[in-house]
N, C-alpha and C positions, 0 to 999 in steps of 0.2 A: 736233846732232840726237842725245843719249843720252834710249836709253830708259830705264826702270825695268827692273829684274830682273824684278818681276813680268810688268809687259806683255810682255819679253821670253818669258817663260816661257809666257803664257797664246798669245801668237805662233805661239811651238814646239811645244805641243800643238797646234794647230788644223790644221797640217800636213794637208794632204790627195793619197795617192798616186793619179794620174789612168790608171788602166789604162787600155791599150789598146784600144782598142772595135774600130777596121777597121786593114788594114794600110796598112801606111804612117802611123799617127800615131806618135808621140813619144814615151819617158816621160816625164814629169810630174811635178813633189808641186807642189803651192799651198802655201805658205806670205804670209799675211800679204795678200793680193791681187795676190803677183808668180808669176810662173808660170817654175819651172824645167827644166828641160830637159837634160837627159845623155845621152850616143847616142853612138856611136861612127862614124868616117866616111874610109870609103873615101878613103889618100890626105891625112887631117888628125890620126886619131888619136881621141884620144878631146873632143869638141866638147862644154864648157858655154855654155847660150843662157838669158838672163836676159829673160822679157822683164813690161816694168813698163803695162805696154799696156791692163790687163785692166777697167780702169774700174772695181774694185773695191778696189784697196787703200785704206786707212782716211786721212784725211788728216793724221792726226795724225804718220802717216806718211814727211808729202811733204813737204820741206824750202821754203821758200819760190821757187827755183828752180824746181821739181815736179821735183828731182831727187828719189833716199832711199839711205842711204850703203848702200855698199856693199863689202864687205874678201873674197875669195877666198883661200883657202888653200891648198895643195897641199903635205900630207906634215905639217901643221900649221905650214908656216909663209908667211906671207904671201908672195901672188906679185903682188898686185891692194889697192888700195884707194883712195877714194872715197867724200870727204866730202861 
């Protein structure tokens, strides 16, 4: 899947940060119907967790096999990619 520059920009601009509402809630960024959590875990270090099961991911972002393309970078270097 290839997103147009316009579609990618629109999705990025609409990103929302969900503030912690109660103790135990993790920091969350929501964009394009996905939720991305980033937090520190004792014994693990930095954890980044991506949730696609919100029910709000637009159909044009979902591949026929039910997945979405993901690329994770660290300091600009790609460490994971799935199309």
